[in-house]
N, C-alpha and C positions, 0 to 999 in steps of 0.2 A: 422690711427685704422679705420681697419674692422669693420660695423654692420653689424648684424644679426637680421631680424627682421621677427617673422609670420605669416602674415596677418594676414588668415583663415576667407576671405573674399569673397561672393559669387562676381562673374561674376568682381571681380577688382581687375589690377593686384598687382599692390602701390599704395602707396600714397606718394607726396613728404613729404621725412622725413626733414623737417624745418620747423622753428618755429619762425614766421616772427619777432616776435618780439624782436630775438635776430641780426637783419639782421638790416642794412637799406638803402635795397633796396626798391624804389615804388610799392608798390603788385597791380599784375595787377588785372582789373574786377573780371576774373574768379576762382580769388582764393577765397577761403571760410573758413574765421574762423581760417586763416594761413593754407588752409589744399590747396589743388591740384589735384583730381581726373587726373589720366594719362594718363588711358588705361584699357583697359577692356579683359579678355581671352576669349577667343571664339573660337570653332571648329564647326565640324557637328552638333553637339548635343544640342551645346546652351550655355551658359554660362560658367567657370566651378571654384571652388574652386582654390584657391591661398591659399599654408597651412607655405610656408615661403618665406624668401624674404633676400637676402645675398651682401650685397654691397662694390666689392670687391675692389673697388678703387672711391674716392673721382665720380666719372662720371659714372662709369660703374656699373652695378647691376644683377644680376639671380632671378629670382621667378620659384620657382616649382609649379604642384597641384594636382587635378586629370586627371585622363585619360590621365598620361604621360606629361602632360605638362610642357614646361620652355621654358622662355622667359627669356630674355636678353634686358637690357636698357642702353642709351647714353645719357646721358643729357649735352644738351650743357652751360645753365645754367638758373636761378632763372625764368628771363622771358621766357629763348625761350621753356623749357618744355623738354621733354625725349621723345625721340624714340625708340621704341618698337618693337624687332626682335623674330618673333620663330624660337624654335629651335627643332632640330627632333634629337633622341636621339638614329632611329631604333627599340625602343621598344612598340609593341603592348597597345593597350589603355586602355587596362585592367589593366596594371600596373598604379600606384597613387603615386605619389613619394610626400613625406611629410619633407623631408628637403636637402639642397645645403651647401656647405661650399665653398670656394675661400680661399688658398694661395696667389692668385695675381691673376693680371685680365685675367689672362688661364688656369689658371693650378684650377682645384674644384671637385668635388662631389660628387653627390646627390644621395638622400637611398628614400626608400621607398618598398611598397607592394613586398612580394614574395618573402624577403631577397634582395634587391636587389642591388648592391653599383655598380655605372657608373662612369668612369671620363675621363676627357677629361685635353686633353694639347694644345690646341689650341681654347682658349675662347669659347667652345662649338661647333666648326664645324665639331668634331667627336668625338664619345664614343665609350668607351668599357667597358665592366661589368669586373667588377671584382670579384673574385673569394674569399673566406673567409670559414673559417671552420666550420661552421653550412650548414645546407642542407635541402633540400628539405624534403626529407628522416626522418631527423633529427628532423623536424618544423612543418611541416605540409603545406598547399599551401595558406593558413589566416596571414600565420607569415609575418609581416612589423616591416622596420625598421623606424623609428621614427624622429631622428637627428643626427645627426655630426655633432663635432667641432674641433676646431684644439687648439694649444698654444699660447696668442696673444704674439705678436714680444713686446722685449722690448729691452730700450736702458741705458747703463754704465751710470754713473756719467760726462761721457765728450761726452755723447750725442750719440752716436756710436752704431745703431745698434747691438744686441745680434744674435748669430746663430743660425738660425733656426734650427732647431730639426726632423722635420719631423713625428712631431706625431700628431695623428689621432683618433678621441673619438665617436663610436657610439653606438647607445642604442633603443631598442626596444621590442617588445615582450617578453614574459616571464622574464622579469627580466633580458636580454640577453644586454652584454655590449662588443664592440668588441673593440681593439686598436691596433691600428698601428704605426710602428719606422721609416717605408718611405716610408712617402706618399701614403701608403693605397697598397704595392705591395705587400705583404703578413701583416696578422691578425692573433691576437690571441684573447680567449676565455677569457674575465676573470671574474670572480664568485660574486655576490654580495648576499646579505642577503633576497634578493629576490627573488631570481635565479628561474623559475619555477612557482612560483608565482603572480607575476604583472606587467603588463606592466611597464616601463620606456619612457615619452613621452620627458626629454630634459633631455640634455648633458650641462652640459658649468664647462670649467678650466681657472685657472687662472695663472698657471703656470705647471711647467711639472710635478709634487706632485701635488696638490692643487686642488680640482675637487667636482662637487654636481651633482645628480641626481634626477629628479623627476619622479612624475606617479602617478599609480593609487591606491586608495585609502587616497591619502595623502600623499605615501611616499617621503620623505627626503631623500638621500645616499650620503655623505663625505669621499672624501677621503683626505689622507695626505701625499701615496708615489704613488701615478699613476695608485689607481687602484689597486693596488694588496689586497689590505684590504678595504672593505667598514665600515661603521657604520651610521646608521639610526638613522634618526635626527631626533625631535620633535615629532611622534609618541607612544602615550602613557608614556609618558616620566616623563610629569612631568613639561618639559619645557617648558610651552603654558600658554601667557597670552593673556589677551581681550579677545574678544569675539570670542570664537574657535567654538561654541557649532552647530552643532559638526563635524566641516572641515576636520577633520579625516574621511570622508566616501565620499569624494569628489577629483574628481582627479585632480593633477598638473601638469598643462599643458607647463610650463617653468620658467627659473629660470638665473636670471640672477646678478652673480658679478661684475658691470660695473669697467673697470680702471680709477685711478684717472688721469694718464700721462701715457706718454711711460719711465716714468722714478719711477713710484711709483702704483705696484700694490698692489689693493686693493680683503684683505681676510675677512673684517668682515662686513660689509654693503653688505648689498644681499637682495634681491626682488625676490620669487614664486605665482605666482597664477595658478589659474583652474577653475574650474564648481561655479558655482552657484556663481557669482560675488568675489569668494575669491580670495583675497589679500592680504600677507605675507611678514612683513618685521622681518629678522634681525640684529642688532647691533654686535655681537659677533661673526660669521663664524655659525650661526646655533644651537648654543647653545641652543639658547632663541629663538622665533620667536613671532610677536606680528601680529594680525588678523587686515587687516585696511578696514575704508572705501571707495571703488571708486563709485562716480559717483551716490551713493547713491542707487545703482540697484543690483539686487539678480538673475533676470531671466534671465541672459545672462551668458553664460562663457565668463572668461580672458585670452584669447589665447597668448595675450605673451606680453612685460613688457620692454619699453625701456629707462633705463635714462640717463642724460649725467651729471654727478656729478662737473664736471669743473662748466657749466652754473648754478646747481641744477635743472634742469625739468626735468619733463617724462609723457609718455605717457604708456594707457595701450588699447591694442587692443579686444575690445568683439567680440562674433557672432552674434552680432543683427545688426554687422556694423558698432555699435560709438566708437572713438577715444575720448577717455577720458581723 
């Protein structure tokens, strides 16, 4: 099961996403509270922000960030640590990459500034720019794609993997959502109810039909038909509970509805996070959202949430470099 993790930490390529308490291994001295600093993203201009990380396999991961930064990791084991390699996409350093997704170890996509989508079929050795319906003439030079996602692979009742359909989704500036049905060879623009009004910063699908997108001013969008139509959840609907005053003027940066297993999709329990410590949880597929406390901090943005429903553990990654 692949893991997507938006780091958002200055100078940090990634932290090993392992909770030491869940292992029986002897923890080396360099581990601190279950975390180990693995690598720094450096360039001629100094440390770079890393905006997204995707674990394509248990031992291979990819990270992307500002100034065209793309890193690939190879993890030997919990003691041996990780080797990091800088990948060259051929794009100028003015390109900031915000999202990364891989369908397997070798086939992947990154998205970012100037409405860019790049694809690799050889594990990042080479990259090709992908064309899509939006042009710079339509959207302007500051247009950015912030996230890309696919459809989690599931198994049938006999444990056999279901066919992978090749669906990809991208979201970004102006409420744009793009969809591909053929692994990014062709794209279509989907209409959302916030199109041209609010940026969308993250998108997450649990199946070919069901997905969510979150973004500017607390917008939470839901689709049950593969993005053909969208419902705005939780905004001025009276479906908010807890201390929410006023989270709807804060940007939401991440959304996740983690799978329970390969056999069981999760369409009910999800989390969304964002500016000034905003952390929301739903137990009913987004009909209602509850505001949660997170480490008691409200002065830093929560850039991402990672939850494992099997072990009942989760983490949040914050803009001040802390992990809770």
